[in-house]
N, C-alpha and C positions, 0 to 999 in steps of 0.2 A: 875509256869505256869500251868494252867489247860488245859484239852483237848479242852474246848470251846474256850479259847484264841488262842490255836494253830490252830484250825479250822478256826477261824475268820481271823487270819493272812494269812493263805493259801488262803482263799477266796479273801481277799484284793489283794494279790499278783497276783492271776489269773486275777482279774479285771484290775489291773494296766498294766499287760503285754498284755491284750486284747485291750488296747487303744494305737494305734500306730499313733502318731502325726507326725512322721518323722521330727524331729526338724531341721534337716539340709537342708531341701528343702523348697521351696516357693510354697505353694498350691494356690496362687492367680492365677487367669486366666488372663494372659498377652496376649493381642491381639494387633498386630501392627496397628497403627491408619492410616486410609485412608488419603492420602494427601489432598483430598477435605475437609475432616472434620477439618484438621489443618488450611486450608485456611479459613474455615467458622469461626473458633474460633478467628482467628486474624482479621477478617473483619465482625464480626457478625452484626453490625449496618447497614452497606451498603448492605449486602446480604439479611438481613431481609426486608429492605426497597425495594430492587430489587424484592424479592419474592412477596411482597404486590403490587408492581407496575406492575407486569406481565400483568394483565388485561388491565391497561391503556396503556402499551407498545404495546400490540396486537391491541387495538383499534386505537391508534395513528398511528401504522404502516399501518393498513387497510385504515385509512383516508388519510395517505400520498400516498399510492398506488392509491386511488381513485382520489386524487388531480393530481397526475402525469398523470393518464388516461384522466382526464378532460383537462389538459394542452395540452396533445397530440392531442386530438380532436380539441380543440380551436385553436391550432397552425396551424393545417391543414387548418381549415376554414379561418384563418387570411392570410395564404399564398395565398389561392385562391382569397380572396377579394383584397389583395394587388396587385396581378398580374392583376386582372381585372381593378382596379382603376389606376394602373400605365399605362396601355394601353390607358386610357382615359385622364389622367391629367399629366402623367410623375411624377417624384419625385420632391419635397416631395408631399405626398398625402394631399390635402386640408382638412379643417375641415368642418363638416356639418353646414349649416346655421341655425340660430335660428328659432324656430317654428313660422310660419306666416310672415316671412320676404319676402317682394316683391322686386325682383331684377330689375323690369322694371323701366325706368326713369320716373319721375313725375315732374309736375310744382309746384313750391312753391311760394305762395302769402304771402307777409309779411304784418304785421299790418301797417307799415309806408306807404306802397303803398296805402292801403285803406284810410288812413288819408290824403295822398296827393291828391287822387282823390276827397275826400270829400272837401278839401280846394279849389281845382281847380273849382269844381262845384259851391261851395259857392261864390268864387271870380267872376265867370262868371255871376252868378245871381246878385251880387252886382254891377258889371259894367253895366249889362243890365238895372237894376233898376235905376242906376244913369243917363243913357242916356234917358230913357223913362220918367223920372220924370220932371215935368215942372220947378221945382225949381232947377233941376240938383244939388242934394245934394252932395257936395264935399266929405264928410266923407264916404258915401257909395261907391263912385267911387274909392276913394283911398284904402279903405279896400278891396273892391272887386278886384282891380288890384293887391294889395299885396297878397291876398289869392290865386289869380290865379297863380301868379309867384311862390310863395312858394310851393303851391300844385303841380304845374306842375313840378317844379324841384324835389320835393320829390318823385312824382309818377314816374319820368323818372329814377332817380337813384335807386329806390326800385321797379322797374318793375319786373313782374314774370319771374323766371328763371327755366330752366329744371335741376333737380337734379337726379343723379344716385347713387345707393348704392356702397360704397367702398368695393369691394370684395377682395381686396388685403390683408386685415387684416385677412381674412379667408383662405388665401393661394391660391386664384384663380388668374390666369393671366388676363391681360387686354383684351386679344384676345379670352378668353374662351367663347364658345357658351353658352348663357343663357339657351337655351333649354337643352343642355347637363348637365348644372349645376342642373337644375330642375329635370331632369330624374334620376340623380345619387344621389339625396339626401338620398334615402332609403338605398342604399349600403353604402354611407358615414356614415350615422347614425349607421348602423350595425357594420361597421368597427371600428368606434370610441368606441362604446359600448364594442365590443369584445377586443379591445386593453386595455380598462380600466379593463375589467374582467380578461384579461391575466395578467396584472400587479398585480391585487389583488390576483390572484391565485398563482403567483410567490412569493409574500410576505407571503401568507398563507402556501405555501410549505416550505419556509425557516423557518417559525415559527414552523411548525410541525417537520421539520428535527432537529431543535435546541432542541425541547422537547425530541425527540427520542434519540439524541446523549447524552443529559443530563442524561437520564435513563440508557443508555448503559455504561456511565462512571462508574456507580455503579458496573458493571461486570468486571472492570479492574483486580481485584484479580484473576479472572478465565481466564485471557487472554491466558495462556498457553494451556488451553483446548478448546479454541474457534477457529473457522476458521479465515483465514486472512481477512483483512478489505475489500478485493475485493468482498467478498460474500455479498449476498443480506441481507436486514434486516430480512426477513422471516427465512433464514437459521440461522442467529445469534440468533434470539428469540427462535427458536426451540431448538438449542443446549443449550441455557441458561436454558430453561425449563427442559431439560434432566439432566443437571448438578445439578439444584436445587432439582429435584426429587431424584437424587442419594444422595445429601447431606442430604435430609430429611430421606431417608432410613438409611444412615449411623448414623444419630443422634438416630434413633430408635434402631438400632443394638447396638450402644455404650451404650445406656441406659439399654438395655437388658443384655449386658455383665457386666456392672457395678452392676446390680441387682444380677446376678449369682455370681459375685465375693463377693458381700456382704453376700449372703446366705452361700457360702463356708466358708467365714471368721467367720460368726456367728456360724456355726456348729463347726468349729475348736475351737472357743473360748469356746463354751459350753463343748466340750470334754476336753479342757484344764482345765476348772473350775472343772469338774467332777474328772479329774485325780488329781488335787490338793487336792480336798476333800478326795479322797481315800488315798493319800499319808499322809495327816494330820492325818487321823484315824490310819493309820499304824504307823506313827511316835509316836503318843500318846501311843500305845501299846509297841513300842520299848523302849520308855523312861521309862515306868513302869517296863519293864524287864531289863533295864539298858544295852541295846545293841544298836549299832549304825546303823546297816543295816540288810538286809535280810540274808546275808551270816553268820553274827554272830548269828542271830536267828536260822539258821539251825544248827550251831555248838551247840548252847544251847539246841536245840531240840534233837540233837544226844546224847549230854551228859545226858539229861533227860531220853532218851530211854535206854541208857546204864545203868544209875543208876536204872531205873525201872527193867531192866533185872536182874541186880545183886540183887535187892531186891526180885524179884520173885524167883531167884535161891536160895537165902538165905531162903526164906519161904518154898520152896520145900525141901531144906535140913533139915530144922527144922521139917517139917512134916514127912520126911522119917527117919531121925535119931532119932529113938526111943531108949528106954533102951535096948531092945533086940538087936537092930542093933549095939549099942555101945559094947555090950557084945561079939557079933560075931567079931567085928573089933579087940577087945582085944585078942580074941582067935587066930586070924590070925597074931598076932605079932605087931599090931598097924599100924598106918598110914604109917610109913616109910617102913615097910615090904611089905605092900600092894602095895606101889609105885614101889618098886623093882620088885615085881612079875609082875606088869603091864608092866614095861619096858622089862622084859624078854619075856613077851607074845608078845609085839610089835616086838621085834627082831625075834621071831619065825614066826610072821606073815609076816615080810619082807622076810624071807627065803622062806616061802610058795609062796609069790608073784613072786620071782625069778623063782621058779620051774614052776609056771603057765605060765610065759613068755616063758620059754624054751619049754613048751608043746605047746603054741600057735605058736611058730616058727615052730615046727615040723608039726603042723596042717596046717600051710600055705604052707609048702613044699608039704604035701600030696595033698592039694587042687590044687596046681600048677600042680602036676603030673596028677591029675584027669582032669584038664582043658586041658592039652596037650593031654590026652587020649580021651577027648570028641570030637565029630565031628566038623568039620570046620563050618558046616551050623549052628549049635547051637550057636557057638561063634559069627558068623556073625549076627545072629538074635539078640543076646544080644547087640552087638555093634550098630545095627540099632535102637534098642529100646532106647539105650542111646542117639544116635544122634537125634532121634525123640523127646525125652524129652528135649534135649538141644535146638532144634529148637522151640519147643512149649514155652519154657521159654523165648527165645529171642523174639518170636512174642508177647508174653504177655508184655515183657518189652518195646518193640517198641510201642505197643498200649498204654501203660501207659504214655510214654513220649509224644506220639502224642496227647493224651487227655490233658496233661498238657500244651503242646504248643498251642493247640486249645483254651483252656480256657484263656491263657495269651493273645492270639491274639484277642479273642472276647472282653475281658476286655479293651484292648487298643483301639479297634475299637469303642466300646461304649463310652469310654472317649473322643476320638477324635470327635465323632459325637455330643455328648452332649455339648462339650465346644467350638468346632471350626466350626461346620457346622450347628449350630442351626438356624442362619438367613436363610441359603439356604433351610433347611427343612421347616421352616415356610413359605417361599415364595412359595415352590412347593406345600405344603399342601393347601395354599390359592388358588392356581391355580386349583387344583383338586376340592376343595370344591365349588368354583365359577362355574366350569363346571358342577358339579353334581346338582347344584341348579339353573341352567339356569341364572347365573349372579346375583342371588338375594343377595348373600353375597359376600363381597370383602376383608375382613380382619379378621385374627385370632389373638387374643391378649392373651398372657400368663401372668397371674398374680401370686401372691405368692401361693395362694391356690385355684385358680379359673381359668376357661377357658372361654373367651368371644369371640363373633363374632360380626362383624359390617356389616349391610346391606348397600345397595346402597344409602339409605337416610341418612346414618351416625348414625343410632340408634344402641346401644349396647345391646346384649342379652347374659345372661349366658347360658352355654351349657345345663343346666337342664331346661331352659325355652323354648328350641326348641322342635319342634314336634319329635315324635319317628323316622320318616323317615329322618328328617334333622339331628338329632343327630347321627344316624347311618352313614349318608353320611359324617358327620364331622370326626368321628373316623376312617372311611375307608380312607379318604383323609390323615389324620395324619399318619396312619400305612403305607400307600403306600409311602408317602414322606420320612418317616424314613427308610423304607426298601430300597428304591431307593438310598438314600444318602449313606447307608451302602454298597450297591452293586457297587457304583462308584469306591471304592478302593478295595473291596473284592467281586468280582462278584459271588454270590451264587444264586441258583434257588429260585424263588418265589413260595412258596407252599400256595395255597388258598383252603380252604375247604368250599364251598357253602356259601360264606359270604354275598351274595346279594339276599337272598330269599325274603326279605321284600321290595325289590326295585320294583317299577312299571316298565312297559315296556320301557318307555323313559329313566329312570335311568339305566336300564340294558343295553340299547343301548350305553349310554355314557360310562359305565364301560367296555363294549366290546371294544370300541374304545381305551380306556386307556390301557387295557390289550394287545391289538394288538400293541399299541405303545411301551409298555414295552418289548414285545416279540421281537422287532427289535434289542434290545441290550442284553437282558437277557433271561434265560430260565424260562418260566412260566408254572407251573404244577397246573391245576385247577381241583379239585374234585367236582363233582356235581351229583345230582340225577335227575336234570331237563334237558329237551331236548330243551329248548327255548333259548339257548345261540347261538350266531352267530359264530360258529366255523366250520372250514372246516372238512369234514369227514376224510380226511387223517391225521388230527391232533387229532382224538378222539380214545381213547382205551376203549372198553366196558369191564369193569372188570367182570360183570356178565356173559358175553358170555365166557370169558376166564375161569371162575370158572366152568362152565358147560361143557367145552370142555374136 
């Protein structure tokens, strides 16, 4: 084993010990799932369809409300018309007459009556002709008499008769005044039209209600979060929108948590692979040295060091043990005699040590006597100095443990914020960023190695594509949201050192409002060299004036 191999093993061991995977614990980020997200996973098809149908549901609900209002107005007019017509005609209300129908009686002349008259006239002419003729033609006389009889009978039975319109089939009584019927036709026509419109609107309302109820059935999985059925459709639709928005937020949060978990697991896997590579390299060296682990390697290293020391000692002896030295050893009686002399010298040294201890005991006695002879004030001063030193040591020790405790607390807080409060930090940062940009941007997106923002039109921009002012506002919003999230559990002061010098007047006014809002719950200490901040004089400390005082 060479020095290079030993150094390489020590380096590998240090690197292996520096990788702490904590094999017994689970580093995955486990976040309890929101019940709404569980409901969504079990009813994804219906809830996605419901989300897509929200515009149709709102439009249908608005149309339903409009139809109800129209029915209300129409019903009021129908009640008024029904009351008026009931006073005129009683129940039931008659129907309006067809357009152009004349209700006055008229004389009806039939075609048989005209034929009868024609035959009678022809018969009269035949009879007259027969009497006036010298020959008295019998056929004319007979035909004329027959035509007269037949035509007279036909004309008598088919004589003109007065005919009146049958109003009973329209619902009018026989004693109803024709003038009243004529004057009421416009109201009857309006009443009939509005009844038809009312029935049509009722059918339309039922159809709209069926469509709304069909869409609302898709929200059955969310029933436990919705108001009871007595609530209006507007309330139900509003609550459904709130729940769908919350589900959408939970989906984004779950995706972000899954991405964080994947990154942690990837990092842990990389460390595990690196650790395996280091252990393989170390194992190859151990196999070449024929040792099983690092402890045996240390034993081998200790044996190598001991052998090296013996070798060095032997070399030193060889260098020192010259011919002259060997002659001197022989003159002293050899090695055995020298060892005896050394033992005798050690015994004498032990005797001297005992004498020194006795002398030290006497010295302590003398010092005690001197202490008792010294003034009480000097002794008290020494005791006070000792107490001061003990207090100083205790204070330093307390500060040490305080710093250790603070470091542990900060690490725990940062872990909690980065793993549990990230969605809340993102939401608060989006609120601050939207306020600082007058609502121009509405969303912040964290990617693997990039930061994006989304404007109100839905366009995405990387942080480096923003203007200098917008990028500064973005990072101010992120820092404020992170600090505020940390302060919720551990309320510490906000220390801000002139961070808004590049903001214009309107942006500074917005930051003033945000700082005043934070100051309601936390202490905010703001260092600035500018006098254009909207702070009360009682809250301002002029450090320059204090320095000159």
